[in-house]
C-alpha positions as CSV (number, residue, x, y, z in Angstrom):
1,M,-6.3,-10.4,-1.7
2,E,-9.8,-11.2,-1.8
3,M,-9.8,-9.9,1.8
4,D,-9.0,-6.9,0.3
5,K,-12.7,-6.4,-1.6
6,F,-14.5,-7.2,1.7
7,L,-12.7,-4.5,3.6
8,I,-13.6,-2.0,0.9
9,L,-17.2,-2.7,0.5
10,F,-17.3,-2.2,3.8
11,M,-16.0,1.2,3.6
12,L,-18.2,2.0,1.1
13,F,-21.1,1.8,3.3
14,S,-19.3,3.3,6.1
15,F,-16.7,5.9,4.9
16,S,-18.5,8.7,6.6
17,K,-18.5,6.9,10.0
18,M,-17.1,9.6,12.7
19,I,-13.7,8.6,14.3
20,T,-12.1,9.0,17.8
21,I,-9.7,11.7,17.7
22,S,-7.9,14.6,20.0
23,N,-10.0,16.6,22.1
24,T,-7.6,19.8,21.2
25,K,-9.5,21.6,18.6
26,D,-6.2,21.8,16.5
27,S,-6.5,18.2,16.1
28,K,-9.9,18.3,15.2
29,D,-9.6,20.9,12.6
30,I,-6.7,19.3,11.1
31,K,-8.0,15.8,10.9
32,K,-11.0,17.2,9.2
33,L,-8.6,19.3,6.8
34,E,-6.9,16.2,6.1
35,G,-10.2,14.3,5.0
36,N,-11.3,17.2,2.8
37,L,-7.5,16.7,1.5
38,L,-8.4,13.5,0.4
39,Y,-11.8,14.3,-0.8
40,Y,-10.7,16.9,-3.0
41,Y,-7.9,14.9,-4.7
42,I,-10.1,12.0,-5.5
43,N,-12.1,14.6,-7.0
44,D,-9.7,16.3,-9.3
45,D,-9.7,19.8,-7.3
46,N,-6.1,20.6,-7.3
47,S,-6.6,23.8,-6.2
48,K,-8.7,23.2,-3.3
49,V,-6.0,20.6,-2.3
50,Q,-3.2,23.3,-2.3
51,N,-5.5,25.7,-0.3
52,V,-6.1,23.0,2.1
53,L,-2.4,22.6,2.6
54,K,-2.1,25.8,3.3
55,Q,-4.7,25.5,6.4
56,I,-3.0,22.7,7.9
57,L,0.3,24.7,7.8
58,L,-0.9,27.1,9.7
59,L,-2.0,24.9,12.5
60,D,0.8,22.4,12.0
61,E,4.0,22.6,10.5
62,N,5.4,19.1,11.0
63,V,1.6,17.8,9.6
64,Y,1.9,19.6,6.6
65,K,5.4,18.3,5.8
66,R,4.4,15.3,6.2
67,D,0.8,15.3,4.0
68,Y,2.4,17.2,1.3
69,E,5.0,14.8,0.7
70,I,2.1,12.1,0.7
71,M,0.3,14.1,-1.6
72,K,3.0,14.8,-4.0
73,Y,3.7,10.9,-4.0
74,W,0.2,10.2,-4.7
75,E,-0.1,12.4,-7.5
76,Y,3.3,11.2,-9.1
77,I,2.0,7.5,-8.8
78,D,-1.1,8.2,-10.9
79,N,0.0,10.2,-13.4
80,Q,3.6,9.4,-14.0
81,M,4.8,6.1,-12.6
82,I,6.1,3.6,-14.8
83,L,5.3,0.2,-14.5
84,N,8.1,-2.1,-14.8
85,E,6.8,-6.0,-16.1
86,N,8.1,-9.0,-14.8
87,V,11.6,-7.8,-13.4
88,A,12.6,-4.8,-11.2
89,P,14.3,-1.6,-13.2
90,D,18.0,-1.0,-13.7
91,G,19.5,1.5,-11.2
92,L,18.3,0.3,-8.0
93,P,20.8,0.2,-5.0
94,K,23.0,-2.4,-4.9
95,T,23.4,-2.6,-1.0
96,N,22.0,-4.5,1.6
97,T,19.9,-1.7,2.7
98,H,17.6,-2.3,0.0
99,A,15.0,-4.6,-0.3
100,F,11.9,-5.8,-2.0
101,V,8.4,-5.9,-0.8
102,V,5.9,-8.5,-2.1
103,L,2.6,-8.1,-1.3
104,G,0.7,-11.6,-0.7
105,Y,-2.7,-12.8,-2.9
106,Q,-5.5,-14.8,-1.5
107,L,-4.6,-18.5,-1.2
108,N,-7.1,-21.2,-2.5
109,N,-9.2,-23.0,-0.2
110,D,-6.7,-25.8,0.6
111,G,-3.7,-23.5,1.1
112,S,-2.2,-23.7,-2.1
113,L,-1.1,-20.7,-4.2
114,R,-3.1,-19.2,-7.0
115,P,-1.3,-18.3,-10.3
116,E,-1.2,-14.6,-9.6
117,A,0.6,-15.0,-6.4
118,K,3.3,-17.4,-8.1
119,G,3.3,-14.5,-10.8
120,R,4.1,-11.9,-8.0
121,C,7.0,-14.5,-7.0
122,D,8.3,-15.1,-10.4
123,V,8.6,-11.0,-10.4
124,A,10.3,-11.5,-6.9
125,F,12.8,-14.3,-8.1
126,E,13.9,-12.3,-11.1
127,S,14.1,-9.1,-9.4
128,A,16.1,-11.2,-6.7
129,K,18.5,-12.5,-9.3
130,K,19.2,-9.1,-10.8
131,Y,20.1,-7.3,-6.9
132,P,21.8,-10.2,-5.1
133,N,22.2,-8.0,-1.9
134,S,18.6,-7.0,-1.5
135,K,16.5,-9.0,1.1
136,I,12.7,-10.3,0.1
137,Y,10.1,-9.4,2.2
138,L,7.0,-11.4,1.8
139,T,4.0,-10.4,3.3
140,G,0.7,-12.0,3.6
141,G,-1.4,-14.3,6.5
142,G,-3.6,-17.2,6.4
143,T,-6.7,-16.9,3.6
144,A,-7.0,-20.5,3.2
145,K,-10.4,-21.6,4.2
146,N,-10.2,-25.0,4.7
147,N,-6.0,-25.0,6.1
148,P,-5.4,-22.8,9.0
149,N,-1.8,-23.7,9.2
150,V,-0.4,-22.2,5.8
151,T,-0.3,-18.5,5.2
152,E,0.4,-16.3,1.9
153,A,3.9,-15.6,3.1
154,G,4.8,-18.8,4.2
155,Q,3.8,-20.5,0.9
156,M,5.2,-17.9,-1.3
157,R,8.6,-18.5,0.2
158,D,8.1,-21.9,0.0
159,Y,7.5,-21.4,-3.7
160,L,10.4,-19.2,-3.9
161,V,12.9,-21.9,-2.0
162,N,11.6,-25.0,-3.5
163,V,10.5,-24.3,-6.9
164,K,12.3,-21.4,-8.1
165,G,15.5,-22.0,-6.2
166,L,16.1,-18.7,-4.1
167,K,18.2,-19.1,-1.1
168,K,16.1,-18.9,1.9
169,N,18.3,-17.0,4.4
170,R,17.4,-14.0,1.8
171,I,13.8,-14.4,2.8
172,I,11.8,-12.5,5.7
173,T,8.2,-13.7,6.1
174,E,5.3,-11.3,7.9
175,E,2.3,-13.8,8.1
176,K,-0.4,-12.0,10.1
177,A,-1.4,-9.6,7.6
178,M,-5.2,-10.2,6.2
179,D,-4.9,-6.9,3.6
180,T,-2.7,-4.4,2.4
181,I,-3.2,-2.4,4.7
182,Q,-1.9,-4.5,7.6
183,N,0.8,-5.7,5.0
184,A,2.5,-2.1,4.9
185,K,1.7,-1.4,8.8
186,N,3.3,-4.8,10.0
187,T,6.1,-4.9,7.4
188,I,7.3,-1.3,7.5
189,N,7.8,-2.1,11.1
190,Q,10.1,-4.7,10.3
191,L,12.2,-3.1,7.8
192,Y,13.0,-0.2,10.0
193,A,14.1,-2.7,12.7
194,D,16.3,-4.2,10.0
195,N,17.6,-1.0,9.1
196,I,16.3,-1.0,5.3
197,K,16.6,2.2,3.4
198,T,14.9,1.9,0.3
199,I,12.3,-0.7,-0.7
200,T,10.6,-2.2,-4.3
201,I,7.2,-2.9,-3.9
202,I,6.0,-6.0,-6.0
203,T,2.7,-6.9,-6.4
204,S,0.3,-7.2,-9.6
205,D,-0.3,-4.0,-12.1
206,Y,-3.7,-3.1,-11.1
207,H,-2.8,-3.2,-7.3
208,I,0.6,-1.3,-7.2
209,R,-0.3,2.0,-7.2
210,R,-2.7,1.3,-4.0
211,G,0.3,-0.8,-2.2
212,N,2.7,2.0,-3.2
213,I,0.7,5.0,-1.6
214,L,0.0,2.9,1.3
215,F,3.6,2.0,2.2
216,K,4.2,5.8,1.4
217,G,1.7,6.6,4.4
218,V,2.8,4.3,6.6
219,S,6.5,5.0,6.3
220,M,5.7,8.9,7.1
221,V,3.5,8.0,10.0
222,V,5.9,5.4,11.3
223,A,9.1,7.8,11.0
224,E,7.4,10.8,12.6
225,S,6.7,8.6,15.5
226,L,10.0,6.9,15.5
227,K,11.8,10.3,15.0
228,K,13.7,8.8,12.1
229,T,14.1,9.3,8.2
230,P,11.1,7.7,6.3
231,I,12.0,4.7,4.3
232,D,11.9,5.6,0.7
233,I,9.9,4.0,-1.9
234,L,12.3,3.6,-5.0
235,Q,10.3,1.6,-7.7
236,N,8.1,-1.4,-8.6
237,A,7.6,-4.4,-10.4
238,V,4.5,-5.7,-11.5
239,W,3.2,-8.9,-12.6
240,E,1.0,-8.3,-15.6
241,T,-2.6,-9.1,-15.4
242,G,-4.2,-6.5,-17.5
243,K,-6.9,-5.9,-14.9
244,A,-8.7,-2.4,-14.5
245,T,-6.8,0.1,-11.9
246,E,-8.2,0.2,-8.5
247,G,-8.5,3.8,-9.2
248,K,-8.1,7.0,-6.4
249,L,-11.3,6.0,-4.5
250,F,-9.5,2.9,-3.2
251,E,-6.2,4.4,-2.9
252,G,-7.7,7.4,-1.0
253,Y,-9.7,4.9,1.6
254,A,-6.1,3.5,2.1
255,L,-4.7,6.7,3.1
256,A,-7.7,7.8,5.1
257,S,-7.2,4.5,7.2
258,I,-3.3,5.1,7.6
259,L,-4.0,8.8,8.6
260,N,-7.0,8.3,10.6
261,V,-9.4,10.4,9.2
262,S,-12.8,10.5,7.6
263,I,-15.1,12.8,5.4
264,T,-18.4,13.9,5.5
265,V,-21.6,12.1,4.8
266,E,-21.9,14.4,1.5
267,Q,-18.3,14.4,0.4
268,A,-18.7,10.5,0.4
269,F,-21.7,10.2,-1.4
270,K,-20.2,12.6,-4.2
271,T,-16.9,10.7,-4.3
272,L,-19.3,7.6,-4.6
273,I,-20.9,8.5,-7.7
274,K,-18.0,10.0,-9.5
275,C,-16.0,6.6,-8.9
276,S,-19.1,4.4,-9.7
277,G,-17.1,3.3,-12.7
278,D,-13.8,2.4,-10.8
279,I,-15.9,0.6,-8.3
280,L,-17.8,-1.5,-10.7
281,N,-14.4,-2.3,-12.5
282,Y,-12.9,-3.3,-9.8
283,F,-15.6,-5.6,-8.1
284,L,-15.9,-7.2,-11.7
285,N,-12.2,-8.2,-11.9
């Protein structure tokens, strides 16, 4: 969504802003360590990542387990995850506890869907045919400048039902999110309420890694608060655009928001310099 670009641009100028955290020393230490964790991973310093995880373990075993799983998944999506173009892959659960989550895309000014949003819906439709027991969760709020009466999720639903022929009772919409972070937060809570155990995320190729790490982070945090098993992100299905991937900086920004952590001014400056190529590619696309 275009809103994501605005938020990320804001982040580039405010990444080092201090946050409000618990007054206990251990909590402050953990938040500082988590900020370091993100910084070292973005900068490809794996030995320091492992060292920071060990320090977190000494302070809080539960936080360590959560952060370890998130970092392990982050490394997987950056280095091993294969993108499945046009349709979800074989081998996904065929039960109604699996769902597809389709991330929204900025609407045209009049409220109509842009081609990329339709492309994501086309991938969702092909995946839904392949897995007829899976629900389809569509997420995205009102982003049409001249039409406040429509939402991304609502327009995607209408396209899937009226154009593609998908049954309306398979679709659940989340129509308040204005960026990918809100996509994840709002949808994960609905997934837990609906007893969904596993999901496959559908979005564009360049966006899938940030989408996946966001949903992973939110799932881990929400599961911790609810004392439930995290929802498992099994796979992906993408609409191919050929655009450059967003890169580790944007994934790290997303995680920082989810974990409520920050990094120092010096770290922010070094990170922006290192990732300047990713930033330029992202904003030129």
